[in-house]
N, CA and C atoms as a LAMMPS dump frame, in Angstrom:
ITEM: TIMESTEP
0
ITEM: NUMBER OF ATOMS
507
ITEM: BOX BOUNDS ff ff ff
-5.0000000000000000e+02 5.0000000000000000e+02
-5.0000000000000000e+02 5.0000000000000000e+02
-5.0000000000000000e+02 5.0000000000000000e+02
ITEM: ATOMS id mol type element x y z
1 1 1 N -270.618 -315.411 -223.032
2 1 2 C -270.976 -314.695 -223.095
3 1 3 C -269.986 -313.491 -223.484
4 2 1 N -268.853 -313.702 -224.335
5 2 2 C -267.511 -313.22 -225.014
6 2 3 C -268.609 -312.122 -226.004
7 3 1 N -269.64 -311.849 -226.153
8 3 2 C -270.149 -310.985 -227.113
9 3 3 C -270.373 -309.719 -226.365
10 4 1 N -270.438 -308.977 -227.993
11 4 2 C -270.377 -307.242 -227.534
12 4 3 C -271.923 -306.915 -227.381
13 5 1 N -272.699 -306.674 -227.128
14 5 2 C -274.313 -305.786 -227.598
15 5 3 C -274.086 -304.295 -227.314
16 6 1 N -274.85 -304.073 -228.084
17 6 2 C -275.365 -302.828 -227.717
18 6 3 C -276.985 -302.141 -226.67
19 7 1 N -276.229 -301.622 -225.228
20 7 2 C -277.21 -300.954 -224.475
21 7 3 C -277.817 -300.035 -225.276
22 8 1 N -278.961 -299.92 -224.686
23 8 2 C -280.44 -298.763 -225.438
24 8 3 C -280.912 -298.475 -224.04
25 9 1 N -281.648 -297.191 -224.576
26 9 2 C -282.835 -296.234 -223.535
27 9 3 C -284.278 -297.316 -223.371
28 10 1 N -285.134 -296.971 -222.474
29 10 2 C -286.607 -297.5 -223.216
30 10 3 C -287.501 -297.498 -224.414
31 11 1 N -286.621 -296.356 -224.938
32 11 2 C -286.956 -296.728 -226.913
33 11 3 C -286.238 -296.513 -227.593
34 12 1 N -285.289 -297.368 -226.953
35 12 2 C -283.605 -297.936 -228.364
36 12 3 C -282.956 -297.57 -228.817
37 13 1 N -282.785 -296.235 -228.225
38 13 2 C -281.752 -295.208 -228.908
39 13 3 C -280.968 -296.061 -227.999
40 14 1 N -279.684 -296.095 -229.059
41 14 2 C -278.204 -296.55 -228.834
42 14 3 C -277.187 -295.716 -227.609
43 15 1 N -276.725 -296.344 -226.569
44 15 2 C -276.214 -295.205 -225.563
45 15 3 C -275.112 -296.156 -225.855
46 16 1 N -274.367 -297.161 -225.429
47 16 2 C -272.41 -297.514 -225.927
48 16 3 C -273.43 -299.063 -226.175
49 17 1 N -271.42 -299.488 -226.545
50 17 2 C -270.975 -300.282 -226.706
51 17 3 C -271.073 -301.685 -225.594
52 18 1 N -271.739 -302.745 -225.303
53 18 2 C -271.588 -303.115 -223.509
54 18 3 C -271.082 -304.84 -223.429
55 19 1 N -270.353 -305.672 -222.666
56 19 2 C -270.417 -307.005 -223.256
57 19 3 C -271.391 -307.751 -222.189
58 20 1 N -272.159 -309.06 -223.154
59 20 2 C -272.629 -309.323 -223.072
60 20 3 C -273.117 -309.66 -221.888
61 21 1 N -272.297 -310.172 -221.133
62 21 2 C -272.503 -310.434 -219.663
63 21 3 C -273.456 -309.471 -218.753
64 22 1 N -272.87 -308.052 -218.938
65 22 2 C -273.743 -306.726 -218.451
66 22 3 C -274.847 -306.569 -218.88
67 23 1 N -274.984 -307.144 -219.795
68 23 2 C -276.391 -307.803 -220.034
69 23 3 C -277.407 -308.021 -219.691
70 24 1 N -277.209 -309.53 -218.775
71 24 2 C -277.706 -311.011 -218.969
72 24 3 C -277.459 -310.823 -217.222
73 25 1 N -276.927 -310.258 -216.447
74 25 2 C -276.545 -310.703 -215.645
75 25 3 C -277.006 -309.814 -214.075
76 26 1 N -277.229 -309.835 -212.79
77 26 2 C -277.911 -309.398 -212.283
78 26 3 C -279.138 -308.397 -212.801
79 27 1 N -279.432 -307.178 -212.614
80 27 2 C -280.725 -306.502 -213.159
81 27 3 C -280.359 -306.668 -214.757
82 28 1 N -279.281 -306.673 -215.048
83 28 2 C -278.622 -306.482 -216.646
84 28 3 C -278.28 -304.735 -217.176
85 29 1 N -278.263 -304.61 -218.251
86 29 2 C -278.727 -304.136 -218.224
87 29 3 C -279.521 -302.908 -220.027
88 30 1 N -280.769 -302.802 -219.488
89 30 2 C -281.483 -302.485 -221.084
90 30 3 C -280.323 -302.614 -222.606
91 31 1 N -280.695 -303.647 -223.673
92 31 2 C -280.204 -303.566 -224.923
93 31 3 C -281.254 -304.348 -226.272
94 32 1 N -280.839 -303.624 -227.181
95 32 2 C -281.123 -304.168 -228.29
96 32 3 C -281.527 -305.468 -228.628
97 33 1 N -282.719 -306.569 -228.539
98 33 2 C -282.68 -307.51 -229.19
99 33 3 C -283.94 -308.051 -230.289
100 34 1 N -283.457 -309.511 -230.681
101 34 2 C -283.94 -309.565 -232.153
102 34 3 C -284.687 -311 -232.061
103 35 1 N -285.883 -310.788 -232.004
104 35 2 C -286.982 -311.918 -232.33
105 35 3 C -287.563 -312.155 -233.837
106 36 1 N -288.27 -313.364 -234.211
107 36 2 C -287.964 -313.05 -235.921
108 36 3 C -289.012 -314.659 -235.308
109 37 1 N -289.835 -314.506 -236.14
110 37 2 C -291.327 -315.342 -236.39
111 37 3 C -291.365 -315.826 -238.312
112 38 1 N -291.139 -316.983 -238.615
113 38 2 C -290.851 -317.025 -239.544
114 38 3 C -293.065 -317.646 -240.311
115 39 1 N -293.241 -317.923 -241.302
116 39 2 C -294.246 -318.378 -241.576
117 39 3 C -294.657 -318.469 -242.44
118 40 1 N -295.082 -319.586 -243.199
119 40 2 C -295.212 -320.873 -244.58
120 40 3 C -297.074 -320.537 -245.17
121 41 1 N -296.977 -320.834 -246.122
122 41 2 C -298.516 -320.126 -246.814
123 41 3 C -299.141 -321.155 -246.948
124 42 1 N -299.087 -322.018 -245.919
125 42 2 C -300.028 -323.185 -245.188
126 42 3 C -300.792 -322.362 -243.288
127 43 1 N -300.472 -321.441 -243.371
128 43 2 C -300.419 -320.787 -242.569
129 43 3 C -299.442 -321.3 -240.844
130 44 1 N -298.861 -321.601 -241.048
131 44 2 C -298.18 -322.184 -239.597
132 44 3 C -296.747 -321.115 -239.463
133 45 1 N -296.826 -321.653 -238.185
134 45 2 C -295.07 -320.629 -237.95
135 45 3 C -294.412 -321.69 -237.344
136 46 1 N -292.874 -321.515 -237.551
137 46 2 C -291.641 -322.043 -237.123
138 46 3 C -291.175 -322.275 -236.168
139 47 1 N -291.033 -322.413 -234.955
140 47 2 C -291.009 -322.446 -233.751
141 47 3 C -289.749 -323.319 -233.321
142 48 1 N -288.836 -323.563 -232.299
143 48 2 C -288.132 -323.984 -232.402
144 48 3 C -287.867 -324.097 -231.028
145 49 1 N -287.631 -325.19 -230.696
146 49 2 C -287.421 -325.355 -228.603
147 49 3 C -285.694 -325.271 -228.565
148 50 1 N -285.662 -323.489 -227.243
149 50 2 C -284.233 -323.393 -228.037
150 50 3 C -283.615 -324.56 -227.112
151 51 1 N -282.324 -323.689 -227.081
152 51 2 C -280.54 -324.088 -226.125
153 51 3 C -280.428 -322.66 -225.541
154 52 1 N -280.07 -322.331 -224.666
155 52 2 C -280.07 -320.893 -223.604
156 52 3 C -279.519 -321.318 -222.679
157 53 1 N -278.765 -320.017 -222.406
158 53 2 C -277.578 -320.331 -220.535
159 53 3 C -279.328 -320.166 -219.943
160 54 1 N -279.863 -319.361 -220.147
161 54 2 C -281.071 -318.945 -218.854
162 54 3 C -282.458 -319.778 -219.468
163 55 1 N -283.039 -319.42 -219.938
164 55 2 C -284.376 -320.59 -221.071
165 55 3 C -284.3 -321.498 -221.578
166 56 1 N -283.495 -322.645 -221.114
167 56 2 C -283.041 -323.678 -222.358
168 56 3 C -284.035 -324.549 -221.709
169 57 1 N -284.364 -325.049 -223.085
170 57 2 C -285.475 -326.068 -223.655
171 57 3 C -286.776 -325.455 -223.845
172 58 1 N -286.894 -324.785 -224.119
173 58 2 C -288.081 -323.817 -223.612
174 58 3 C -288.491 -323.469 -225.601
175 59 1 N -289.428 -323.89 -225.97
176 59 2 C -290.162 -323.305 -227.279
177 59 3 C -290.048 -322.044 -227.384
178 60 1 N -289.613 -321.524 -228.491
179 60 2 C -289.368 -319.76 -229.092
180 60 3 C -289.768 -319.305 -230.043
181 61 1 N -289.661 -318.475 -230.743
182 61 2 C -290.256 -318.236 -231.915
183 61 3 C -289.102 -318.824 -232.821
184 62 1 N -289.383 -318.532 -233.807
185 62 2 C -288.615 -318.991 -235.016
186 62 3 C -286.843 -319.532 -234.688
187 63 1 N -286.366 -317.721 -234.68
188 63 2 C -284.789 -317.253 -234.081
189 63 3 C -284.88 -315.833 -232.482
190 64 1 N -283.581 -315.571 -232.465
191 64 2 C -283.965 -314.8 -231.863
192 64 3 C -282.489 -314.315 -231.922
193 65 1 N -281.519 -312.707 -231.797
194 65 2 C -280.239 -312.561 -231.294
195 65 3 C -279.961 -311.151 -231.406
196 66 1 N -278.972 -310.573 -231.223
197 66 2 C -278.674 -309.446 -230.408
198 66 3 C -278.171 -308.611 -231.917
199 67 1 N -278.406 -307.368 -232.072
200 67 2 C -277.69 -306.901 -233.823
201 67 3 C -276.148 -306.425 -232.805
202 68 1 N -275.043 -306.581 -233.394
203 68 2 C -273.557 -306.993 -233.121
204 68 3 C -272.75 -305.151 -233.082
205 69 1 N -273.255 -304.716 -233.757
206 69 2 C -273.134 -302.674 -234.249
207 69 3 C -273.801 -302.032 -234.355
208 70 1 N -273.81 -300.35 -234.419
209 70 2 C -274.44 -299.703 -234.801
210 70 3 C -275.56 -299.685 -235.769
211 71 1 N -274.124 -300.144 -236.769
212 71 2 C -275.185 -300.113 -238.691
213 71 3 C -275.803 -301.212 -238.382
214 72 1 N -275.393 -302.294 -237.956
215 72 2 C -276.481 -303.708 -238.451
216 72 3 C -278.342 -303.058 -238.287
217 73 1 N -278.96 -302.834 -239.087
218 73 2 C -280.482 -302.503 -238.556
219 73 3 C -281.319 -304.172 -238.475
220 74 1 N -282.038 -304.12 -237.669
221 74 2 C -282.481 -305.067 -237.103
222 74 3 C -282.956 -305.792 -238.347
223 75 1 N -283.259 -305.958 -239.417
224 75 2 C -284.115 -306.686 -241.033
225 75 3 C -282.134 -307.416 -240.676
226 76 1 N -280.685 -306.261 -240.891
227 76 2 C -279.451 -307.48 -241.422
228 76 3 C -279.109 -308.355 -240.053
229 77 1 N -279.758 -307.957 -238.972
230 77 2 C -279.584 -308.892 -237.774
231 77 3 C -280.071 -310.115 -237.966
232 78 1 N -281.575 -310.057 -238.338
233 78 2 C -282.637 -310.886 -238.443
234 78 3 C -281.838 -311.77 -239.535
235 79 1 N -281.861 -311.703 -240.737
236 79 2 C -280.986 -312.42 -242.169
237 79 3 C -280.09 -312.826 -241.527
238 80 1 N -278.803 -312.809 -240.488
239 80 2 C -277.946 -313.102 -239.901
240 80 3 C -278.08 -313.91 -239.564
241 81 1 N -279.598 -313.916 -238.475
242 81 2 C -279.718 -315.385 -237.162
243 81 3 C -280.246 -316.423 -238.832
244 82 1 N -281.12 -316.404 -238.99
245 82 2 C -281.674 -317.703 -240.321
246 82 3 C -280.111 -318.014 -240.462
247 83 1 N -279.591 -317.408 -241.222
248 83 2 C -278.777 -317.835 -241.606
249 83 3 C -277.191 -319.343 -240.635
250 84 1 N -277.467 -318.232 -239.403
251 84 2 C -276.477 -319.091 -238.624
252 84 3 C -277.921 -320.205 -238.149
253 85 1 N -278.537 -320.023 -237.586
254 85 2 C -279.943 -320.562 -236.868
255 85 3 C -280.31 -321.806 -238.103
256 86 1 N -280.624 -321.54 -239.43
257 86 2 C -281.402 -322.697 -240.26
258 86 3 C -280.352 -322.99 -241.496
259 87 1 N -279.312 -321.792 -240.986
260 87 2 C -278.845 -321.947 -243.179
261 87 3 C -279.617 -321.728 -244.097
262 88 1 N -280.986 -320.622 -243.476
263 88 2 C -281.801 -319.892 -244.247
264 88 3 C -280.984 -318.907 -245.104
265 89 1 N -280.3 -318.981 -246.351
266 89 2 C -279.795 -317.729 -247.034
267 89 3 C -280.788 -317.29 -248.274
268 90 1 N -281.86 -317.981 -248.374
269 90 2 C -282.852 -317.31 -249.493
270 90 3 C -283.445 -315.467 -248.724
271 91 1 N -283.417 -315.119 -249.893
272 91 2 C -284.362 -313.76 -249.859
273 91 3 C -285.237 -313.713 -249.764
274 92 1 N -285.429 -313.318 -247.672
275 92 2 C -286.945 -313.231 -246.931
276 92 3 C -287.404 -311.673 -247.159
277 93 1 N -288.026 -311.012 -247.498
278 93 2 C -288.974 -309.941 -247.352
279 93 3 C -289.407 -309.935 -245.905
280 94 1 N -288.915 -309.172 -244.782
281 94 2 C -289.193 -308.917 -243.139
282 94 3 C -289.661 -307.821 -243.089
283 95 1 N -291.069 -307.664 -242.208
284 95 2 C -291.607 -307.021 -241.587
285 95 3 C -291.426 -306.963 -240.018
286 96 1 N -291.431 -305.564 -240.037
287 96 2 C -290.831 -304.757 -238.902
288 96 3 C -292.554 -304.741 -238.13
289 97 1 N -292.163 -305.477 -237.089
290 97 2 C -293.891 -305.52 -236.251
291 97 3 C -294.01 -305.009 -235.475
292 98 1 N -292.206 -303.992 -235.033
293 98 2 C -292.708 -303.268 -234.206
294 98 3 C -291.129 -303.589 -232.952
295 99 1 N -291.587 -303.323 -231.414
296 99 2 C -290.85 -303.651 -230.267
297 99 3 C -291.746 -303.847 -229.147
298 100 1 N -290.965 -304.601 -228.04
299 100 2 C -291.59 -304.489 -227.241
300 100 3 C -290.385 -304.45 -225.554
301 101 1 N -289.904 -304.179 -225.27
302 101 2 C -289.962 -303.609 -224.229
303 101 3 C -289.683 -305.229 -222.576
304 102 1 N -289.145 -305.747 -222.127
305 102 2 C -289.387 -306.892 -221.33
306 102 3 C -287.969 -306.998 -220.303
307 103 1 N -288.54 -306.892 -219.288
308 103 2 C -287.318 -307.869 -218.235
309 103 3 C -287.864 -309.39 -217.529
310 104 1 N -287.081 -310.204 -217.462
311 104 2 C -287.24 -311.496 -216.741
312 104 3 C -285.856 -312.011 -216.681
313 105 1 N -286.223 -312.008 -215.141
314 105 2 C -285.013 -312.235 -213.681
315 105 3 C -285.235 -314.022 -214.025
316 106 1 N -283.752 -314.715 -213.337
317 106 2 C -284.115 -315.678 -213.252
318 106 3 C -282.043 -316.504 -212.525
319 107 1 N -282.47 -316.645 -210.719
320 107 2 C -281.124 -316.811 -210.835
321 107 3 C -280.324 -315.274 -210.633
322 108 1 N -279.379 -315.45 -210.973
323 108 2 C -278.034 -314.031 -211.295
324 108 3 C -278.669 -314.339 -212.59
325 109 1 N -278.802 -314.358 -213.206
326 109 2 C -279.153 -314.035 -215.025
327 109 3 C -280.536 -313.386 -215.441
328 110 1 N -280.346 -312.413 -215.865
329 110 2 C -281.57 -312.145 -216.799
330 110 3 C -281.835 -311.388 -218.465
331 111 1 N -282.708 -311.686 -218.392
332 111 2 C -282.997 -310.82 -219.729
333 111 3 C -284.248 -309.409 -219.837
334 112 1 N -283.009 -308.384 -220.802
335 112 2 C -283.512 -307.21 -220.009
336 112 3 C -282.912 -306.079 -221.596
337 113 1 N -283.729 -306.544 -221.999
338 113 2 C -284.331 -306.435 -223.805
339 113 3 C -285.649 -305.048 -224.332
340 114 1 N -284.828 -304.191 -224.97
341 114 2 C -285.526 -303.246 -225.972
342 114 3 C -285.462 -304.276 -227.429
343 115 1 N -287.249 -304.929 -227.651
344 115 2 C -286.657 -305.966 -229.071
345 115 3 C -287.627 -306.434 -230.087
346 116 1 N -286.897 -305.834 -230.634
347 116 2 C -287.426 -305.699 -232.335
348 116 3 C -287.674 -307.43 -232.386
349 117 1 N -289.387 -306.968 -233.568
350 117 2 C -290.18 -308.478 -233.701
351 117 3 C -290.232 -307.972 -235.656
352 118 1 N -290.086 -308.878 -235.646
353 118 2 C -289.034 -309.665 -237.064
354 118 3 C -290.356 -310.741 -237.5
355 119 1 N -291.127 -310.655 -238.5
356 119 2 C -291.422 -311.06 -239.463
357 119 3 C -291.096 -311.639 -240.963
358 120 1 N -291.67 -313.246 -241.783
359 120 2 C -291.023 -313.21 -242.955
360 120 3 C -292.189 -313.959 -243.397
361 121 1 N -292.323 -314.147 -244.407
362 121 2 C -293.163 -315.717 -244.867
363 121 3 C -292.162 -316.165 -245.773
364 122 1 N -291.491 -317.683 -244.952
365 122 2 C -290.467 -318.747 -245.829
366 122 3 C -290.851 -320.874 -246.125
367 123 1 N -291.098 -320.667 -247.598
368 123 2 C -291.787 -322.011 -248.103
369 123 3 C -290.598 -322.873 -248.317
370 124 1 N -289.118 -322.846 -247.743
371 124 2 C -288.246 -323.363 -247.982
372 124 3 C -288.121 -324.801 -246.948
373 125 1 N -286.644 -325.474 -246.836
374 125 2 C -286.123 -325.865 -246.416
375 125 3 C -285.802 -325.659 -245.245
376 126 1 N -285.935 -326.637 -244.075
377 126 2 C -285.001 -326.185 -242.324
378 126 3 C -284.604 -327.338 -241.995
379 127 1 N -283.345 -327.095 -241.412
380 127 2 C -282.381 -327.74 -240.925
381 127 3 C -281.462 -326.904 -239.733
382 128 1 N -282.367 -326.902 -238.817
383 128 2 C -281.879 -326.425 -237.309
384 128 3 C -280.367 -326.059 -237.176
385 129 1 N -279.63 -325.387 -236.475
386 129 2 C -278.464 -325.584 -235.988
387 129 3 C -279.013 -326.774 -234.358
388 130 1 N -277.589 -327.76 -234.574
389 130 2 C -277.939 -328.114 -232.7
390 130 3 C -277.379 -327.117 -232.246
391 131 1 N -276.685 -326.705 -232.644
392 131 2 C -275.705 -325.647 -231.522
393 131 3 C -276.784 -324.716 -231.122
394 132 1 N -278.118 -324.051 -232.33
395 132 2 C -279.145 -323.755 -231.386
396 132 3 C -280.252 -324.206 -230.825
397 133 1 N -280.538 -325.13 -230.972
398 133 2 C -281.67 -325.558 -230.942
399 133 3 C -282.01 -326.749 -230.731
400 134 1 N -282.772 -327.975 -230.251
401 134 2 C -282.812 -328.892 -229.649
402 134 3 C -283.708 -329.493 -231.251
403 135 1 N -284.632 -328.794 -231.001
404 135 2 C -285.949 -328.939 -231.996
405 135 3 C -286.26 -328.289 -232.925
406 136 1 N -287.652 -328.618 -234.078
407 136 2 C -287.789 -327.263 -234.347
408 136 3 C -289.526 -327.389 -234.731
409 137 1 N -290.229 -326.967 -234.764
410 137 2 C -292.226 -327.688 -235.528
411 137 3 C -292.357 -326.889 -236.491
412 138 1 N -292.977 -327.181 -237.093
413 138 2 C -293.966 -326.051 -238.089
414 138 3 C -295.443 -326.172 -237.269
415 139 1 N -296.156 -325.199 -236.814
416 139 2 C -297.329 -325.724 -235.901
417 139 3 C -298.262 -324.499 -236.623
418 140 1 N -299.816 -324.559 -236.752
419 140 2 C -300.47 -323.784 -237.104
420 140 3 C -300.894 -322.097 -236.622
421 141 1 N -300.944 -321.688 -236.513
422 141 2 C -299.878 -319.841 -235.784
423 141 3 C -301.094 -320.222 -235.218
424 142 1 N -302.623 -320.357 -235.426
425 142 2 C -304.054 -319.916 -234.45
426 142 3 C -303.642 -321.41 -233.318
427 143 1 N -303.342 -322.111 -232.774
428 143 2 C -302.193 -323.228 -231.953
429 143 3 C -301.834 -322.768 -231.376
430 144 1 N -300.81 -322.248 -231.871
431 144 2 C -299.581 -321.435 -231.059
432 144 3 C -299.956 -320.152 -230.181
433 145 1 N -300.909 -319.367 -231.169
434 145 2 C -301.283 -318.577 -230.371
435 145 3 C -302.229 -319.291 -229.268
436 146 1 N -303.331 -319.914 -229.399
437 146 2 C -304.01 -320.466 -228.227
438 146 3 C -302.682 -321.639 -226.908
439 147 1 N -302.093 -322.233 -227.575
440 147 2 C -301.315 -323.019 -227.007
441 147 3 C -300.518 -322.073 -225.753
442 148 1 N -299.686 -321.224 -226.327
443 148 2 C -299.151 -319.626 -225.108
444 148 3 C -299.221 -319.235 -224.462
445 149 1 N -300.47 -319.28 -224.874
446 149 2 C -301.673 -318.202 -223.942
447 149 3 C -301.946 -319.306 -222.439
448 150 1 N -302.128 -320.235 -222.99
449 150 2 C -302.547 -321.729 -222.039
450 150 3 C -301.331 -321.612 -222.025
451 151 1 N -299.992 -322.206 -222.08
452 151 2 C -299.313 -322.879 -221.631
453 151 3 C -298.101 -321.895 -221.732
454 152 1 N -297.918 -321.133 -221.057
455 152 2 C -297.333 -319.906 -221.198
456 152 3 C -296.166 -320.269 -220.902
457 153 1 N -295.848 -320.954 -219.488
458 153 2 C -294.493 -321.91 -218.747
459 153 3 C -293.966 -322.662 -219.723
460 154 1 N -293.914 -322.977 -221.613
461 154 2 C -293.517 -323.624 -222.099
462 154 3 C -292.566 -322.919 -223.064
463 155 1 N -292.654 -321.292 -223.007
464 155 2 C -292.342 -320.863 -223.738
465 155 3 C -291.78 -319.787 -223.006
466 156 1 N -290.367 -319.571 -224.197
467 156 2 C -289.425 -318.361 -224.072
468 156 3 C -289.9 -316.818 -223.289
469 157 1 N -289.308 -315.811 -222.004
470 157 2 C -290.448 -314.949 -222.1
471 157 3 C -290.77 -314.353 -222.96
472 158 1 N -289.589 -313.459 -223.764
473 158 2 C -289.431 -313.31 -225.203
474 158 3 C -290.939 -313.335 -225.875
475 159 1 N -290.406 -314.781 -225.917
476 159 2 C -291.938 -315.456 -227.206
477 159 3 C -293.502 -314.934 -226.215
478 160 1 N -293.475 -315.013 -225.421
479 160 2 C -294.987 -314.393 -224.314
480 160 3 C -295.014 -312.991 -225.073
481 161 1 N -294.348 -312.399 -224.578
482 161 2 C -294.296 -310.376 -224.195
483 161 3 C -294.409 -310.142 -226.081
484 162 1 N -293.635 -310.641 -227.124
485 162 2 C -294.001 -310.843 -228.165
486 162 3 C -295.756 -310.802 -228.659
487 163 1 N -296.233 -311.399 -228.174
488 163 2 C -297.671 -311.755 -228.519
489 163 3 C -299.243 -311.007 -229.285
490 164 1 N -298.865 -310.093 -227.935
491 164 2 C -299.864 -308.697 -228.477
492 164 3 C -298.773 -308.013 -229.684
493 165 1 N -297.993 -308.007 -230.681
494 165 2 C -296.771 -308.317 -231.648
495 165 3 C -297.579 -308.56 -232.724
496 166 1 N -297.654 -309.9 -232.104
497 166 2 C -297.954 -311.331 -233.265
498 166 3 C -299.274 -311.292 -233.633
499 167 1 N -300.397 -310.576 -232.568
500 167 2 C -301.905 -310.823 -232.691
501 167 3 C -302.235 -310.4 -234.319
502 168 1 N -301.131 -308.907 -234.556
503 168 2 C -301.683 -308.098 -235.909
504 168 3 C -301.112 -308.963 -237.004
505 169 1 N -300.195 -310.263 -236.617
506 169 2 C -299.932 -310.805 -238.007
507 169 3 C -300.937 -311.839 -238.505
């Protein structure tokens, strides 16, 4: 938790830089987050069983990160995330579907984010970084939407919250 993240208000307006720990302990501080979901030409979405300090071993969207500085756009943060988590360096045209605010507490830790959701089509090879995830799978989009609605306990809180935006994809 030695990373610096960007505290923000409920509208995503940058307030100040804070330690990652300050954003994720106790009630946390609202901060900027990024979630990304890649899909392929077969109508499948790429999911990851995430390694996470708080919500470990749950299915997640393709990737998740925080912007690291005020000048890093959600698109730049997403491309950085894809490179780190999958080694994907191909240019992907990303679509920003908007944002959602969420708060989820688990013991002494929490998630308290203003989270942007970005999507993009990708049809290349996938090699999950073993430091960020346990496994990955391509899943039919409709099956995914049905599964996350019926079995939400298997998914990260931000994946569940992203559902309203994902239905527009």
